[in-house]
N, C-alpha and C positions, 0 to 999 in steps of 0.2 A: 661686245659681250665677250666679258673677261672667261679663259674657260668652266675655273670653278661655278661661275652664275647658269656654264651652258649645259653643264652637268648637273646639275642640280630640275634645270628646266627638261632635262631630255627623262631624267632617269624617276624623278616626283613628281612635278609640278603638272608637267604635260598629259600624263595619264590622268589624274584628275581632273582636269578643265577638260581636256578630249572624251573623257570615258568613249573609247573606243567599244562596241559592243562584242566584239571575236579579237584572238591575236595570231601571230601566223610568225614562223621563222623563218630567216632567209639564210643563204649561203651567198658571201662576196666573194668568188671563189677568183683568187687570184696565180701569176707565177713570176718567176725574176726574169727578165733576160737583159743583158749587155744596155739596151737602152732608156730599161727602168721598170718598172709594176707592170706588169695587162694586166688586164679584168677578162672576165667572161661575161658576156651578154649571151640570154637567149631569148629567141622569139615567143611573146604569151603565144597559148592555143586558141583562144578567142578570138583576140586581135591584132594577134602578131605584132604588137608593138614587143619595143624591146625591155627586156627585166633581169634580174636575177632571180636564180631557182629558191623557189618559197613556198610554204604549204603548211596546213591547220595541225594542230598537234598530233602527235603520236602516240598510244597507249606504251608506257615502259620506258618512253623515252625523254630526254629532257629537253632542251632548245637547240645545243648543239646538236646533237646526236642526231633532232629530226631536220637540223637544215643539214648535216652531211647527208641524209638521209633524200632530199629532197633532191640535192646537188647529181647523188646519181640517178638519179631517175631522170631527171628533164635533164642534164645535160652529161649524163656519163661522166663524172667523174671519181676521179680512185684518189683520197686522199688521206692522211691520217688523221685522225679525231683532231677536230679547232678546239681552243681556248674554249673553256664554260660560260667566258663574258660575254657579252656582246661586247661589237665596236661600236654599236650606233643604233639608233631607231628611224625608220620613216612611217610614216600613216599615207594612209589610201583608202580610197573607196575603191571597194567590190563590187560591183555591177552586178545586179541576179538577174538570174532568167527572167522575173515577171518588171525589169528594167528598174527596180529598185537600188539604194544605194545602200552600204552595211562597212562603215568604217571599220576600217583593219589597223591595230597598231602591229608591227613588224623590226623582231628583234635582230639584228644582221650578226651574222658568224664570221667572223675572216676563216675564209681555208684556202690553205697551201696545196697547191695541183700538182699531183705525183706522175698523171698520166690519165690521156683521156680515152674512153674505151669508144671503140666505131658503134658497137652493139649495144644498146641500152633502153630501157624499157620505155622510153616517148620518141627516139631518135625518130620515126618517120613524123612527127607532131613537130618538129620543133626546128629553128637551124640556132647555131651559137656560133659565135665571133669572140676574138682574142682585139681587145685596145687598150689603148692609152687609158689611163682614167679621164683626164682630162674630154677626150672624145666620148666616151662611154655617160658620161656626164651629161654631155651634147644631146645623146640618144636616149634616155630613159625620161620617164612625163612628173616623176615625184622630188618635186623641189630638194626633201631630204636628203632622199637616198642620192642626188646630187651634191650636196655639201656633203657625204659621205665619202663619195669616191675622189672626191678633189681633194680631202685631206691625206690622198694614200703620198 
């Protein structure tokens, strides 16, 4: 698929066809090492699976600001504001307490990490790890998130 066609699919067609009921904003937290870029994964509170920080829209914040806030609360990330445009999108089913699935479209914002705090709101509820993008792609469950990681 050409880059142009993929962009049309990602930004226009997919949201129309999939019609997710809800949206979230996610932070793809990165840092540069001599060996190349690394991404920060955290564990989900519910299942312990590897994810990137993400959350529901917040009053008074746009998508990028929400992603940065989630990166702080869930992973202790300190960083400047990310770009206002997402670097990609992924969908997943949020499993609710009653067992039903809620489709969610997640906009991903890249955040260049300056520092990680040892103490942050969800420090006792999550693990975090830095990985090469290809290894991180193997650990996440969402195929579209894997594609985003592999493009880094």
